[in-house]
N, C-alpha and C positions, 0 to 999 in steps of 0.2 A: 897283187893288191896286198894293201895290209892296214890291221883295223889296227888303231893303239888307243887305251882307254890307260887313265890314270886315277889312283884313288886311294882314300887314308882312312885308315881302320883306327877308331878311337872307343868306341863302345861295341856291347853288343848287337846294338840297330846299325853300325856302321857295318859289321860283320855280313849281317842279312843282306844289306843292299846290295855289298859285294857280290856274294854270292849270286843274286838273283841279276845282276848286271853281267856277270862271269856266263849264265845260262845264255842270258840275250846275246853273247861275245858267240856261243855256238852256233846261234839261228844265222850269223849274218854268212854272205856266200866268198866273202875273203878267206883264200888260202892260208896268210898266215896272221894269227891273232895273238894280239901282242896286249898284254895287261900288266903297269904295273902300278905295286902297291906298297902302301908307306905303312907301318905299323910301329908303336912304341917301345915293343919289348921282343926278344927274343922268344922268350914262352909263346907270345901271338901270333909270332909268326910260324911257330909248333903249329897252332892251331887252325891257322889258313891254310897251310899245308896239306893237313890233314882233311878238311874242310874240300878242297878243289880235289883232291883225290878223291873222295868219296863220290862227289860227283860223277866222276869216269867210272866208277862202278854203279853208280844207280841211276843214272841219265844217258840218254842217247847223246853224247856230245862229242859225237865226231872220233877223228883220228886225235890223240894226244902229241902226234908231231907238230901237228899244225897251229900249236899253244906255244906260246914264247911267256913264261910269266916271270916277272921280276920282283923280288919282296927285298923293301929296304928298312932298316933299321933308323928311327929317327935318330941325331945325336942327343948323346945327353950332356 
């Protein structure tokens, strides 16, 4: 079974919401957890990646191989 979520980050508040949703995703019983994130810049995508990575280091998120995170840049 797969759980798929899609979010857009345009502000710091959006970032906090997505990080919370990512943590909630870790609590689901689905084996393959997929989240798609749309960001306006490459710099923001790097921040998202760093924040998601730190969640695996600082919280019990389960096996990182169960996650499939797709980050898309908005077209300029």
